PDB file of the backbone (N, CA, C, O) and the ligand in Angstrom, with CONECT records:
HET     ZN  A 101       1
ATOM      1  N   MET A   1     118.150 124.545 100.770  1.00  0.00           N
ATOM      2  CA  MET A   1     117.271 123.328 100.552  1.00  0.00           C
ATOM      3  C   MET A   1     117.198 122.474 101.800  1.00  0.00           C
ATOM      4  O   MET A   1     118.218 122.297 102.467  1.00  0.00           O
ATOM      5  N   ARG A   2     116.018 121.926 102.154  1.00  0.00           N
ATOM      6  CA  ARG A   2     115.900 121.167 103.304  1.00  0.00           C
ATOM      7  C   ARG A   2     116.617 119.831 103.245  1.00  0.00           C
ATOM      8  O   ARG A   2     116.723 119.215 102.184  1.00  0.00           O
ATOM      9  N   SER A   3     117.102 119.397 104.380  1.00  0.00           N
ATOM     10  CA  SER A   3     117.681 118.084 104.318  1.00  0.00           C
ATOM     11  C   SER A   3     116.793 116.919 104.044  1.00  0.00           C
ATOM     12  O   SER A   3     115.773 116.821 104.726  1.00  0.00           O
ATOM     13  N   PRO A   4     117.050 116.012 103.123  1.00  0.00           N
ATOM     14  CA  PRO A   4     116.167 114.914 102.846  1.00  0.00           C
ATOM     15  C   PRO A   4     116.284 113.760 103.874  1.00  0.00           C
ATOM     16  O   PRO A   4     115.628 112.730 103.721  1.00  0.00           O
ATOM     17  N   LYS A   5     117.092 113.932 104.885  1.00  0.00           N
ATOM     18  CA  LYS A   5     117.306 112.925 105.862  1.00  0.00           C
ATOM     19  C   LYS A   5     116.045 112.616 106.765  1.00  0.00           C
ATOM     20  O   LYS A   5     115.198 113.464 107.044  1.00  0.00           O
ATOM     21  N   ILE A   6     116.026 111.449 107.142  1.00  0.00           N
ATOM     22  CA  ILE A   6     114.939 111.021 108.197  1.00  0.00           C
ATOM     23  C   ILE A   6     115.567 110.865 109.546  1.00  0.00           C
ATOM     24  O   ILE A   6     114.991 111.324 110.532  1.00  0.00           O
ATOM     25  N   ILE A   7     116.746 110.228 109.652  1.00  0.00           N
ATOM     26  CA  ILE A   7     117.319 110.028 110.962  1.00  0.00           C
ATOM     27  C   ILE A   7     118.680 110.887 111.022  1.00  0.00           C
ATOM     28  O   ILE A   7     119.500 110.866 110.104  1.00  0.00           O
ATOM     29  N   PHE A   8     118.822 111.579 112.095  1.00  0.00           N
ATOM     30  CA  PHE A   8     120.037 112.449 112.226  1.00  0.00           C
ATOM     31  C   PHE A   8     120.924 111.787 113.311  1.00  0.00           C
ATOM     32  O   PHE A   8     120.470 111.328 114.359  1.00  0.00           O
ATOM     33  N   HIS A   9     122.233 111.781 112.959  1.00  0.00           N
ATOM     34  CA  HIS A   9     123.223 111.305 113.795  1.00  0.00           C
ATOM     35  C   HIS A   9     123.700 112.470 114.798  1.00  0.00           C
ATOM     36  O   HIS A   9     124.033 113.595 114.428  1.00  0.00           O
ATOM     37  N   ASN A  10     123.678 112.006 116.158  1.00  0.00           N
ATOM     38  CA  ASN A  10     124.174 113.049 117.126  1.00  0.00           C
ATOM     39  C   ASN A  10     124.967 112.257 118.062  1.00  0.00           C
ATOM     40  O   ASN A  10     124.700 111.076 118.284  1.00  0.00           O
ATOM     41  N   ASN A  11     125.964 112.896 118.633  1.00  0.00           N
ATOM     42  CA  ASN A  11     126.806 112.219 119.493  1.00  0.00           C
ATOM     43  C   ASN A  11     126.337 112.347 120.985  1.00  0.00           C
ATOM     44  O   ASN A  11     126.340 113.435 121.559  1.00  0.00           O
ATOM     45  N   ALA A  12     125.934 111.179 121.586  1.00  0.00           N
ATOM     46  CA  ALA A  12     125.216 111.108 122.871  1.00  0.00           C
ATOM     47  C   ALA A  12     126.275 111.741 123.897  1.00  0.00           C
ATOM     48  O   ALA A  12     125.824 112.289 124.903  1.00  0.00           O
ATOM     49  N   GLN A  13     127.533 111.696 123.711  1.00  0.00           N
ATOM     50  CA  GLN A  13     128.436 112.202 124.779  1.00  0.00           C
ATOM     51  C   GLN A  13     128.289 113.630 125.030  1.00  0.00           C
ATOM     52  O   GLN A  13     128.699 114.120 126.082  1.00  0.00           O
ATOM     53  N   PHE A  14     127.703 114.355 124.082  1.00  0.00           N
ATOM     54  CA  PHE A  14     127.475 115.815 124.360  1.00  0.00           C
ATOM     55  C   PHE A  14     126.048 116.083 124.816  1.00  0.00           C
ATOM     56  O   PHE A  14     125.697 117.238 125.058  1.00  0.00           O
ATOM     57  N   ALA A  15     125.200 115.036 124.944  1.00  0.00           N
ATOM     58  CA  ALA A  15     123.782 115.218 125.371  1.00  0.00           C
ATOM     59  C   ALA A  15     123.740 115.333 126.832  1.00  0.00           C
ATOM     60  O   ALA A  15     124.745 115.003 127.461  1.00  0.00           O
ATOM     61  N   SER A  16     122.720 115.751 127.436  1.00  0.00           N
ATOM     62  CA  SER A  16     122.545 115.935 128.840  1.00  0.00           C
ATOM     63  C   SER A  16     122.232 114.572 129.546  1.00  0.00           C
ATOM     64  O   SER A  16     121.611 113.718 128.912  1.00  0.00           O
ATOM     65  N   CYS A  17     122.620 114.342 130.781  1.00  0.00           N
ATOM     66  CA  CYS A  17     122.225 113.256 131.483  1.00  0.00           C
ATOM     67  C   CYS A  17     120.682 113.176 131.695  1.00  0.00           C
ATOM     68  O   CYS A  17     120.009 114.172 131.959  1.00  0.00           O
ATOM     69  N   PRO A  18     120.205 112.005 131.571  1.00  0.00           N
ATOM     70  CA  PRO A  18     118.683 111.919 131.840  1.00  0.00           C
ATOM     71  C   PRO A  18     118.365 111.995 133.229  1.00  0.00           C
ATOM     72  O   PRO A  18     117.218 112.289 133.564  1.00  0.00           O
ATOM     73  N   ASN A  19     119.298 111.750 134.118  1.00  0.00           N
ATOM     74  CA  ASN A  19     119.059 111.740 135.569  1.00  0.00           C
ATOM     75  C   ASN A  19     119.267 113.117 136.167  1.00  0.00           C
ATOM     76  O   ASN A  19     118.349 113.705 136.738  1.00  0.00           O
ATOM     77  N   CYS A  20     120.568 113.661 136.021  1.00  0.00           N
ATOM     78  CA  CYS A  20     120.873 114.857 136.701  1.00  0.00           C
ATOM     79  C   CYS A  20     120.947 116.102 135.812  1.00  0.00           C
ATOM     80  O   CYS A  20     121.161 117.213 136.298  1.00  0.00           O
ATOM     81  N   LYS A  21     120.761 115.893 134.466  1.00  0.00           N
ATOM     82  CA  LYS A  21     120.632 116.897 133.516  1.00  0.00           C
ATOM     83  C   LYS A  21     121.873 117.606 133.304  1.00  0.00           C
ATOM     84  O   LYS A  21     121.804 118.630 132.624  1.00  0.00           O
ATOM     85  N   SER A  22     123.032 117.237 133.776  1.00  0.00           N
ATOM     86  CA  SER A  22     124.271 117.905 133.631  1.00  0.00           C
ATOM     87  C   SER A  22     124.805 117.702 132.173  1.00  0.00           C
ATOM     88  O   SER A  22     124.746 116.562 131.713  1.00  0.00           O
ATOM     89  N   GLN A  23     125.291 118.655 131.454  1.00  0.00           N
ATOM     90  CA  GLN A  23     125.762 118.637 130.137  1.00  0.00           C
ATOM     91  C   GLN A  23     126.987 117.942 129.980  1.00  0.00           C
ATOM     92  O   GLN A  23     127.782 118.100 130.907  1.00  0.00           O
ATOM     93  N   GLY A  24     127.353 117.196 129.023  1.00  0.00           N
ATOM     94  CA  GLY A  24     128.593 116.606 128.590  1.00  0.00           C
ATOM     95  C   GLY A  24     129.243 115.850 129.612  1.00  0.00           C
ATOM     96  O   GLY A  24     130.473 115.794 129.602  1.00  0.00           O
ATOM     97  N   SER A  25     128.510 115.194 130.589  1.00  0.00           N
ATOM     98  CA  SER A  25     129.086 114.244 131.519  1.00  0.00           C
ATOM     99  C   SER A  25     128.913 112.838 131.201  1.00  0.00           C
ATOM    100  O   SER A  25     129.281 111.993 132.017  1.00  0.00           O
ATOM    101  N   LEU A  26     128.365 112.490 130.045  1.00  0.00           N
ATOM    102  CA  LEU A  26     128.140 111.092 129.724  1.00  0.00           C
ATOM    103  C   LEU A  26     129.466 110.558 128.978  1.00  0.00           C
ATOM    104  O   LEU A  26     130.069 111.225 128.138  1.00  0.00           O
ATOM    105  N   ARG A  27     129.827 109.303 129.387  1.00  0.00           N
ATOM    106  CA  ARG A  27     130.925 108.680 128.785  1.00  0.00           C
ATOM    107  C   ARG A  27     130.472 107.211 128.420  1.00  0.00           C
ATOM    108  O   ARG A  27     129.637 106.618 129.103  1.00  0.00           O
ATOM    109  N   ARG A  28     131.042 106.683 127.355  1.00  0.00           N
ATOM    110  CA  ARG A  28     130.657 105.406 126.896  1.00  0.00           C
ATOM    111  C   ARG A  28     130.988 104.435 127.946  1.00  0.00           C
ATOM    112  O   ARG A  28     132.035 104.568 128.579  1.00  0.00           O
ATOM    113  N   SER A  29     130.177 103.470 128.179  1.00  0.00           N
ATOM    114  CA  SER A  29     130.335 102.374 129.169  1.00  0.00           C
ATOM    115  C   SER A  29     130.404 101.080 128.484  1.00  0.00           C
ATOM    116  O   SER A  29     129.657 100.863 127.530  1.00  0.00           O
ATOM    117  N   LYS A  30     131.314 100.128 128.930  1.00  0.00           N
ATOM    118  CA  LYS A  30     131.482  98.930 128.370  1.00  0.00           C
ATOM    119  C   LYS A  30     130.166  98.044 128.693  1.00  0.00           C
ATOM    120  O   LYS A  30     129.519  98.173 129.733  1.00  0.00           O
ATOM    121  N   SER A  31     129.859  97.128 127.660  1.00  0.00           N
ATOM    122  CA  SER A  31     128.768  96.247 127.962  1.00  0.00           C
ATOM    123  C   SER A  31     129.123  95.181 128.928  1.00  0.00           C
ATOM    124  O   SER A  31     130.172  94.556 128.769  1.00  0.00           O
ATOM    125  N   HIS A  32     128.277  94.911 129.978  1.00  0.00           N
ATOM    126  CA  HIS A  32     128.510  93.978 131.084  1.00  0.00           C
ATOM    127  C   HIS A  32     128.202  92.577 130.902  1.00  0.00           C
ATOM    128  O   HIS A  32     128.783  91.699 131.539  1.00  0.00           O
ATOM    129  N   ASN A  33     127.173  92.318 129.928  1.00  0.00           N
ATOM    130  CA  ASN A  33     126.779  90.861 129.724  1.00  0.00           C
ATOM    131  C   ASN A  33     126.442  90.798 128.201  1.00  0.00           C
ATOM    132  O   ASN A  33     126.606  91.700 127.380  1.00  0.00           O
ATOM    133  N   ASN A  34     125.906  89.467 127.977  1.00  0.00           N
ATOM    134  CA  ASN A  34     125.635  89.189 126.516  1.00  0.00           C
ATOM    135  C   ASN A  34     124.570  89.993 126.015  1.00  0.00           C
ATOM    136  O   ASN A  34     124.600  90.361 124.841  1.00  0.00           O
ATOM    137  N   TRP A  35     123.585  90.321 126.812  1.00  0.00           N
ATOM    138  CA  TRP A  35     122.381  91.091 126.402  1.00  0.00           C
ATOM    139  C   TRP A  35     122.872  92.513 125.949  1.00  0.00           C
ATOM    140  O   TRP A  35     122.498  93.029 124.896  1.00  0.00           O
ATOM    141  N   GLU A  36     123.761  93.115 126.853  1.00  0.00           N
ATOM    142  CA  GLU A  36     124.137  94.492 126.489  1.00  0.00           C
ATOM    143  C   GLU A  36     125.092  94.415 125.308  1.00  0.00           C
ATOM    144  O   GLU A  36     125.174  95.400 124.574  1.00  0.00           O
ATOM    145  N   GLN A  37     125.827  93.320 125.059  1.00  0.00           N
ATOM    146  CA  GLN A  37     126.711  93.289 123.796  1.00  0.00           C
ATOM    147  C   GLN A  37     125.787  93.172 122.686  1.00  0.00           C
ATOM    148  O   GLN A  37     126.035  93.781 121.645  1.00  0.00           O
ATOM    149  N   PHE A  38     124.660  92.396 122.803  1.00  0.00           N
ATOM    150  CA  PHE A  38     123.686  92.283 121.733  1.00  0.00           C
ATOM    151  C   PHE A  38     123.081  93.667 121.330  1.00  0.00           C
ATOM    152  O   PHE A  38     123.001  94.003 120.148  1.00  0.00           O
ATOM    153  N   VAL A  39     122.666  94.437 122.340  1.00  0.00           N
ATOM    154  CA  VAL A  39     122.108  95.696 122.234  1.00  0.00           C
ATOM    155  C   VAL A  39     123.102  96.650 121.555  1.00  0.00           C
ATOM    156  O   VAL A  39     122.692  97.367 120.643  1.00  0.00           O
ATOM    157  N   THR A  40     124.301  96.697 121.923  1.00  0.00           N
ATOM    158  CA  THR A  40     125.265  97.599 121.315  1.00  0.00           C
ATOM    159  C   THR A  40     125.603  97.271 119.892  1.00  0.00           C
ATOM    160  O   THR A  40     125.870  98.166 119.091  1.00  0.00           O
ATOM    161  N   LYS A  41     125.596  95.933 119.545  1.00  0.00           N
ATOM    162  CA  LYS A  41     125.938  95.421 118.248  1.00  0.00           C
ATOM    163  C   LYS A  41     124.847  95.686 117.236  1.00  0.00           C
ATOM    164  O   LYS A  41     125.083  96.156 116.123  1.00  0.00           O
ATOM    165  N   PHE A  42     123.547  95.337 117.706  1.00  0.00           N
ATOM    166  CA  PHE A  42     122.547  95.282 116.612  1.00  0.00           C
ATOM    167  C   PHE A  42     121.418  96.453 116.762  1.00  0.00           C
ATOM    168  O   PHE A  42     120.422  96.471 116.039  1.00  0.00           O
ATOM    169  N   THR A  43     121.649  97.340 117.678  1.00  0.00           N
ATOM    170  CA  THR A  43     120.652  98.485 117.722  1.00  0.00           C
ATOM    171  C   THR A  43     121.474  99.747 117.675  1.00  0.00           C
ATOM    172  O   THR A  43     122.704  99.722 117.719  1.00  0.00           O
ATOM    173  N   PHE A  44     120.750 100.869 117.584  1.00  0.00           N
ATOM    174  CA  PHE A  44     121.394 102.188 117.574  1.00  0.00           C
ATOM    175  C   PHE A  44     121.680 102.646 118.988  1.00  0.00           C
ATOM    176  O   PHE A  44     122.179 103.760 119.147  1.00  0.00           O
ATOM    177  N   PHE A  45     121.402 101.869 120.032  1.00  0.00           N
ATOM    178  CA  PHE A  45     121.630 102.269 121.365  1.00  0.00           C
ATOM    179  C   PHE A  45     123.010 101.864 121.851  1.00  0.00           C
ATOM    180  O   PHE A  45     123.512 100.791 121.515  1.00  0.00           O
ATOM    181  N   ARG A  46     123.614 102.733 122.645  1.00  0.00           N
ATOM    182  CA  ARG A  46     124.895 102.432 123.260  1.00  0.00           C
ATOM    183  C   ARG A  46     124.741 102.741 124.815  1.00  0.00           C
ATOM    184  O   ARG A  46     123.920 103.551 125.245  1.00  0.00           O
ATOM    185  N   TYR A  47     125.615 102.014 125.609  1.00  0.00           N
ATOM    186  CA  TYR A  47     125.657 102.272 127.031  1.00  0.00           C
ATOM    187  C   TYR A  47     126.455 103.473 127.428  1.00  0.00           C
ATOM    188  O   TYR A  47     127.577 103.640 126.949  1.00  0.00           O
ATOM    189  N   TYR A  48     125.939 104.308 128.267  1.00  0.00           N
ATOM    190  CA  TYR A  48     126.619 105.470 128.778  1.00  0.00           C
ATOM    191  C   TYR A  48     126.530 105.510 130.318  1.00  0.00           C
ATOM    192  O   TYR A  48     125.568 105.070 130.948  1.00  0.00           O
ATOM    193  N   ARG A  49     127.634 106.084 130.870  1.00  0.00           N
ATOM    194  CA  ARG A  49     127.591 106.331 132.283  1.00  0.00           C
ATOM    195  C   ARG A  49     127.880 107.903 132.484  1.00  0.00           C
ATOM    196  O   ARG A  49     128.706 108.553 131.844  1.00  0.00           O
ATOM    197  N   CYS A  50     127.078 108.357 133.449  1.00  0.00           N
ATOM    198  CA  CYS A  50     127.224 109.795 133.822  1.00  0.00           C
ATOM    199  C   CYS A  50     128.357 109.958 134.874  1.00  0.00           C
ATOM    200  O   CYS A  50     128.280 109.312 135.919  1.00  0.00           O
ATOM    201  N   ARG A  51     129.350 110.748 134.656  1.00  0.00           N
ATOM    202  CA  ARG A  51     130.415 111.064 135.560  1.00  0.00           C
ATOM    203  C   ARG A  51     129.946 111.871 136.719  1.00  0.00           C
ATOM    204  O   ARG A  51     130.666 111.888 137.717  1.00  0.00           O
ATOM    205  N   GLU A  52     128.890 112.507 136.716  1.00  0.00           N
ATOM    206  CA  GLU A  52     128.422 113.519 137.767  1.00  0.00           C
ATOM    207  C   GLU A  52     127.650 112.621 138.808  1.00  0.00           C
ATOM    208  O   GLU A  52     127.938 112.626 140.005  1.00  0.00           O
ATOM    209  N   CYS A  53     126.628 111.835 138.252  1.00  0.00           N
ATOM    210  CA  CYS A  53     125.761 111.174 139.278  1.00  0.00           C
ATOM    211  C   CYS A  53     125.763 109.675 139.312  1.00  0.00           C
ATOM    212  O   CYS A  53     125.143 109.028 140.156  1.00  0.00           O
ATOM    213  N   GLY A  54     126.533 109.122 138.296  1.00  0.00           N
ATOM    214  CA  GLY A  54     126.635 107.606 138.195  1.00  0.00           C
ATOM    215  C   GLY A  54     125.565 106.970 137.433  1.00  0.00           C
ATOM    216  O   GLY A  54     125.495 105.743 137.362  1.00  0.00           O
ATOM    217  N   TRP A  55     124.723 107.749 136.856  1.00  0.00           N
ATOM    218  CA  TRP A  55     123.638 107.080 136.087  1.00  0.00           C
ATOM    219  C   TRP A  55     124.215 106.189 134.993  1.00  0.00           C
ATOM    220  O   TRP A  55     125.192 106.590 134.360  1.00  0.00           O
ATOM    221  N   ARG A  56     123.671 105.012 134.736  1.00  0.00           N
ATOM    222  CA  ARG A  56     124.141 104.287 133.598  1.00  0.00           C
ATOM    223  C   ARG A  56     122.987 103.750 132.917  1.00  0.00           C
ATOM    224  O   ARG A  56     122.060 103.259 133.560  1.00  0.00           O
ATOM    225  N   GLY A  57     122.984 103.816 131.561  1.00  0.00           N
ATOM    226  CA  GLY A  57     121.919 103.320 130.811  1.00  0.00           C
ATOM    227  C   GLY A  57     122.183 103.631 129.269  1.00  0.00           C
ATOM    228  O   GLY A  57     123.261 104.083 128.882  1.00  0.00           O
ATOM    229  N   THR A  58     121.066 103.340 128.384  1.00  0.00           N
ATOM    230  CA  THR A  58     121.258 103.383 127.012  1.00  0.00           C
ATOM    231  C   THR A  58     120.839 104.720 126.463  1.00  0.00           C
ATOM    232  O   THR A  58     119.855 105.282 126.943  1.00  0.00           O
ATOM    233  N   LYS A  59     121.504 105.238 125.525  1.00  0.00           N
ATOM    234  CA  LYS A  59     121.054 106.402 124.740  1.00  0.00           C
ATOM    235  C   LYS A  59     121.396 106.117 123.254  1.00  0.00           C
ATOM    236  O   LYS A  59     122.402 105.495 122.914  1.00  0.00           O
ATOM    237  N   SER A  60     120.430 106.648 122.357  1.00  0.00           N
ATOM    238  CA  SER A  60     120.693 106.417 120.994  1.00  0.00           C
ATOM    239  C   SER A  60     121.572 107.519 120.396  1.00  0.00           C
ATOM    240  O   SER A  60     121.461 108.681 120.785  1.00  0.00           O
ATOM    241  N   ASN A  61     122.398 107.174 119.501  1.00  0.00           N
ATOM    242  CA  ASN A  61     123.183 108.128 118.718  1.00  0.00           C
ATOM    243  C   ASN A  61     122.445 108.741 117.586  1.00  0.00           C
ATOM    244  O   ASN A  61     122.946 109.613 116.876  1.00  0.00           O
ATOM    245  N   TYR A  62     121.124 108.226 117.413  1.00  0.00           N
ATOM    246  CA  TYR A  62     120.388 108.826 116.275  1.00  0.00           C
ATOM    247  C   TYR A  62     119.040 109.377 116.818  1.00  0.00           C
ATOM    248  O   TYR A  62     118.443 108.807 117.731  1.00  0.00           O
ATOM    249  N   THR A  63     118.585 110.507 116.222  1.00  0.00           N
ATOM    250  CA  THR A  63     117.451 111.079 116.698  1.00  0.00           C
ATOM    251  C   THR A  63     116.436 111.346 115.524  1.00  0.00           C
ATOM    252  O   THR A  63     116.833 111.569 114.380  1.00  0.00           O
ATOM    253  N   LEU A  64     115.238 111.315 115.835  1.00  0.00           N
ATOM    254  CA  LEU A  64     114.145 111.819 114.866  1.00  0.00           C
ATOM    255  C   LEU A  64     113.764 113.260 115.222  1.00  0.00           C
ATOM    256  O   LEU A  64     113.564 113.613 116.385  1.00  0.00           O
ATOM    257  N   THR A  65     113.680 114.009 114.244  1.00  0.00           N
ATOM    258  CA  THR A  65     113.290 115.478 114.515  1.00  0.00           C
ATOM    259  C   THR A  65     111.961 115.717 113.746  1.00  0.00           C
ATOM    260  O   THR A  65     111.435 114.828 113.075  1.00  0.00           O
ATOM    261  N   SER A  66     111.441 116.982 113.882  1.00  0.00           N
ATOM    262  CA  SER A  66     110.143 117.364 113.283  1.00  0.00           C
ATOM    263  C   SER A  66     110.433 117.299 111.783  1.00  0.00           C
ATOM    264  O   SER A  66     109.536 116.944 111.018  1.00  0.00           O
ATOM    265  N   VAL A  67     111.676 117.635 111.319  1.00  0.00           N
ATOM    266  CA  VAL A  67     111.947 117.390 109.852  1.00  0.00           C
ATOM    267  C   VAL A  67     111.855 116.080 109.419  1.00  0.00           C
ATOM    268  O   VAL A  67     111.431 115.824 108.292  1.00  0.00           O
ATOM    269  N   SER A  68     112.261 115.090 110.315  1.00  0.00           N
ATOM    270  CA  SER A  68     112.235 113.766 109.974  1.00  0.00           C
ATOM    271  C   SER A  68     110.770 113.305 109.618  1.00  0.00           C
ATOM    272  O   SER A  68     110.523 112.610 108.632  1.00  0.00           O
ATOM    273  N   PHE A  69     109.869 113.732 110.466  1.00  0.00           N
ATOM    274  CA  PHE A  69     108.349 113.343 110.224  1.00  0.00           C
ATOM    275  C   PHE A  69     107.890 113.988 108.980  1.00  0.00           C
ATOM    276  O   PHE A  69     107.168 113.340 108.222  1.00  0.00           O
ATOM    277  N   LYS A  70     108.254 115.266 108.673  1.00  0.00           N
ATOM    278  CA  LYS A  70     107.882 115.939 107.398  1.00  0.00           C
ATOM    279  C   LYS A  70     108.346 115.166 106.245  1.00  0.00           C
ATOM    280  O   LYS A  70     107.607 114.930 105.289  1.00  0.00           O
ATOM    281  N   ASN A  71     109.636 114.744 106.327  1.00  0.00           N
ATOM    282  CA  ASN A  71     110.290 114.068 105.225  1.00  0.00           C
ATOM    283  C   ASN A  71     109.579 112.646 105.103  1.00  0.00           C
ATOM    284  O   ASN A  71     109.326 112.184 103.991  1.00  0.00           O
ATOM    285  N   LEU A  72     109.287 112.015 106.192  1.00  0.00           N
ATOM    286  CA  LEU A  72     108.650 110.727 106.187  1.00  0.00           C
ATOM    287  C   LEU A  72     107.247 110.819 105.529  1.00  0.00           C
ATOM    288  O   LEU A  72     106.847 109.965 104.738  1.00  0.00           O
ATOM    289  N   ILE A  73     106.542 111.874 105.891  1.00  0.00           N
ATOM    290  CA  ILE A  73     105.140 112.011 105.296  1.00  0.00           C
ATOM    291  C   ILE A  73     105.255 112.374 103.814  1.00  0.00           C
ATOM    292  O   ILE A  73     104.401 111.982 103.019  1.00  0.00           O
ATOM    293  N   THR A  74     106.338 113.145 103.415  1.00  0.00           N
ATOM    294  CA  THR A  74     106.486 113.445 102.003  1.00  0.00           C
ATOM    295  C   THR A  74     106.845 112.155 101.275  1.00  0.00           C
ATOM    296  O   THR A  74     106.262 111.912 100.218  1.00  0.00           O
ATOM    297  N   TYR A  75     107.704 111.357 101.724  1.00  0.00           N
ATOM    298  CA  TYR A  75     108.021 110.123 101.104  1.00  0.00           C
ATOM    299  C   TYR A  75     106.819 109.226 100.896  1.00  0.00           C
ATOM    300  O   TYR A  75     106.620 108.649  99.827  1.00  0.00           O
ATOM    301  N   PHE A  76     105.945 109.115 102.052  1.00  0.00           N
ATOM    302  CA  PHE A  76     104.820 108.304 102.126  1.00  0.00           C
ATOM    303  C   PHE A  76     103.755 108.847 101.047  1.00  0.00           C
ATOM    304  O   PHE A  76     103.065 108.049 100.414  1.00  0.00           O
ATOM    305  N   ILE A  77     103.660 110.124 100.880  1.00  0.00           N
ATOM    306  CA  ILE A  77     102.748 110.673  99.873  1.00  0.00           C
ATOM    307  C   ILE A  77     103.182 110.290  98.496  1.00  0.00           C
ATOM    308  O   ILE A  77     102.414 109.796  97.670  1.00  0.00           O
ATOM    309  N   ILE A  78     104.446 110.540  98.284  1.00  0.00           N
ATOM    310  CA  ILE A  78     105.082 110.230  96.901  1.00  0.00           C
ATOM    311  C   ILE A  78     104.841 108.738  96.537  1.00  0.00           C
ATOM    312  O   ILE A  78     104.448 108.409  95.418  1.00  0.00           O
ATOM    313  N   ALA A  79     105.091 107.862  97.523  1.00  0.00           N
ATOM    314  CA  ALA A  79     104.887 106.385  97.270  1.00  0.00           C
ATOM    315  C   ALA A  79     103.422 106.093  97.034  1.00  0.00           C
ATOM    316  O   ALA A  79     103.085 105.265  96.187  1.00  0.00           O
ATOM    317  N   ALA A  80     102.565 106.743  97.751  1.00  0.00           N
ATOM    318  CA  ALA A  80     101.100 106.522  97.596  1.00  0.00           C
ATOM    319  C   ALA A  80     100.643 107.059  96.154  1.00  0.00           C
ATOM    320  O   ALA A  80      99.924 106.381  95.419  1.00  0.00           O
ATOM    321  N   VAL A  81     101.101 108.281  95.823  1.00  0.00           N
ATOM    322  CA  VAL A  81     100.683 108.726  94.473  1.00  0.00           C
ATOM    323  C   VAL A  81     101.263 107.858  93.389  1.00  0.00           C
ATOM    324  O   VAL A  81     100.576 107.516  92.426  1.00  0.00           O
ATOM    325  N   ALA A  82     102.531 107.495  93.534  1.00  0.00           N
ATOM    326  CA  ALA A  82     103.162 106.652  92.550  1.00  0.00           C
ATOM    327  C   ALA A  82     102.375 105.248  92.411  1.00  0.00           C
ATOM    328  O   ALA A  82     102.158 104.739  91.311  1.00  0.00           O
ATOM    329  N   GLY A  83     102.013 104.734  93.501  1.00  0.00           N
ATOM    330  CA  GLY A  83     101.233 103.507  93.567  1.00  0.00           C
ATOM    331  C   GLY A  83      99.909 103.598  92.952  1.00  0.00           C
ATOM    332  O   GLY A  83      99.468 102.688  92.250  1.00  0.00           O
ATOM    333  N   TYR A  84      99.206 104.768  93.220  1.00  0.00           N
ATOM    334  CA  TYR A  84      97.914 104.991  92.507  1.00  0.00           C
ATOM    335  C   TYR A  84      98.064 105.176  91.174  1.00  0.00           C
ATOM    336  O   TYR A  84      97.241 104.648  90.427  1.00  0.00           O
ATOM    337  N   LEU A  85      99.137 105.956  90.632  1.00  0.00           N
ATOM    338  CA  LEU A  85      99.285 106.131  89.246  1.00  0.00           C
ATOM    339  C   LEU A  85      99.491 104.831  88.427  1.00  0.00           C
ATOM    340  O   LEU A  85      98.867 104.590  87.393  1.00  0.00           O
ATOM    341  N   VAL A  86     100.425 104.009  88.983  1.00  0.00           N
ATOM    342  CA  VAL A  86     100.602 102.730  88.430  1.00  0.00           C
ATOM    343  C   VAL A  86      99.421 101.867  88.330  1.00  0.00           C
ATOM    344  O   VAL A  86      99.216 101.257  87.280  1.00  0.00           O
ATOM    345  N   LYS A  87      98.580 101.755  89.392  1.00  0.00           N
ATOM    346  CA  LYS A  87      97.413 101.133  89.414  1.00  0.00           C
ATOM    347  C   LYS A  87      96.335 101.635  88.412  1.00  0.00           C
ATOM    348  O   LYS A  87      95.557 100.905  87.798  1.00  0.00           O
ATOM    349  N   PHE A  88      96.409 103.066  88.332  1.00  0.00           N
ATOM    350  CA  PHE A  88      95.420 103.681  87.359  1.00  0.00           C
ATOM    351  C   PHE A  88      95.769 103.293  85.835  1.00  0.00           C
ATOM    352  O   PHE A  88      94.931 102.968  84.994  1.00  0.00           O
ATOM    353  N   ILE A  89      97.190 103.388  85.626  1.00  0.00           N
ATOM    354  CA  ILE A  89      97.613 103.118  84.263  1.00  0.00           C
ATOM    355  C   ILE A  89      97.352 101.644  83.891  1.00  0.00           C
ATOM    356  O   ILE A  89      96.951 101.320  82.773  1.00  0.00           O
ATOM    357  N   LEU A  90      97.614 100.718  84.941  1.00  0.00           N
ATOM    358  CA  LEU A  90      97.423  99.333  84.571  1.00  0.00           C
ATOM    359  C   LEU A  90      95.971  98.900  84.403  1.00  0.00           C
ATOM    360  O   LEU A  90      95.687  98.036  83.574  1.00  0.00           O
ATOM    361  N   THR A  91      95.029  99.488  85.179  1.00  0.00           N
ATOM    362  CA  THR A  91      93.613  99.159  85.084  1.00  0.00           C
ATOM    363  C   THR A  91      93.024  99.689  83.773  1.00  0.00           C
ATOM    364  O   THR A  91      92.267  99.001  83.087  1.00  0.00           O
ATOM    365  N   ASN A  92      93.435 101.070  83.409  1.00  0.00           N
ATOM    366  CA  ASN A  92      92.820 101.638  82.369  1.00  0.00           C
ATOM    367  C   ASN A  92      93.379 101.494  80.974  1.00  0.00           C
ATOM    368  O   ASN A  92      92.669 101.638  79.978  1.00  0.00           O
ATOM    369  N   PHE A  93      94.723 101.192  80.919  1.00  0.00           N
ATOM    370  CA  PHE A  93      95.328 101.168  79.635  1.00  0.00           C
ATOM    371  C   PHE A  93      95.897  99.848  79.231  1.00  0.00           C
ATOM    372  O   PHE A  93      96.074  99.565  78.046  1.00  0.00           O
ATOM    373  N   ILE A  94      96.198  98.998  80.267  1.00  0.00           N
ATOM    374  CA  ILE A  94      96.894  97.798  79.920  1.00  0.00           C
ATOM    375  C   ILE A  94      95.966  96.530  80.071  1.00  0.00           C
ATOM    376  O   ILE A  94      95.897  95.677  79.185  1.00  0.00           O
ATOM    377  N   ILE A  95      95.299  96.467  81.182  1.00  0.00           N
ATOM    378  CA  ILE A  95      94.411  95.287  81.436  1.00  0.00           C
ATOM    379  C   ILE A  95      93.045  95.670  80.938  1.00  0.00           C
ATOM    380  O   ILE A  95      92.398  96.585  81.448  1.00  0.00           O
ATOM    381  N   LYS A  96      92.626  94.943  79.927  1.00  0.00           N
ATOM    382  CA  LYS A  96      91.342  95.180  79.348  1.00  0.00           C
ATOM    383  C   LYS A  96      90.454  93.979  79.351  1.00  0.00           C
ATOM    384  O   LYS A  96      89.319  94.050  78.879  1.00  0.00           O
TER     385      LYS A  96
HETATM  386 ZN    ZN A 101     124.028 112.440 135.675  1.00  0.00          ZN2+
END
């Protein structure tokens, strides 16, 4: 069976560096100011530093995949059909 998930968790430490593309070189970096603390506390983004090239920036621990979009569209269609059915029943059988 397909996974019903929309967002997939992945560990950014095993992702490749956006700057030098080396694999597994990213390490978590401490937030340096209030804005970075806010970002790490309230968003899915975390600060990482590359041990190979010194790149520092945010990466998300969550990713959207093509399965995510299929699931999202499926949920949207189900919601639309359910909404239409409720409206149909209300206007034809209940409200006269
Ligand atoms: Zn790098």
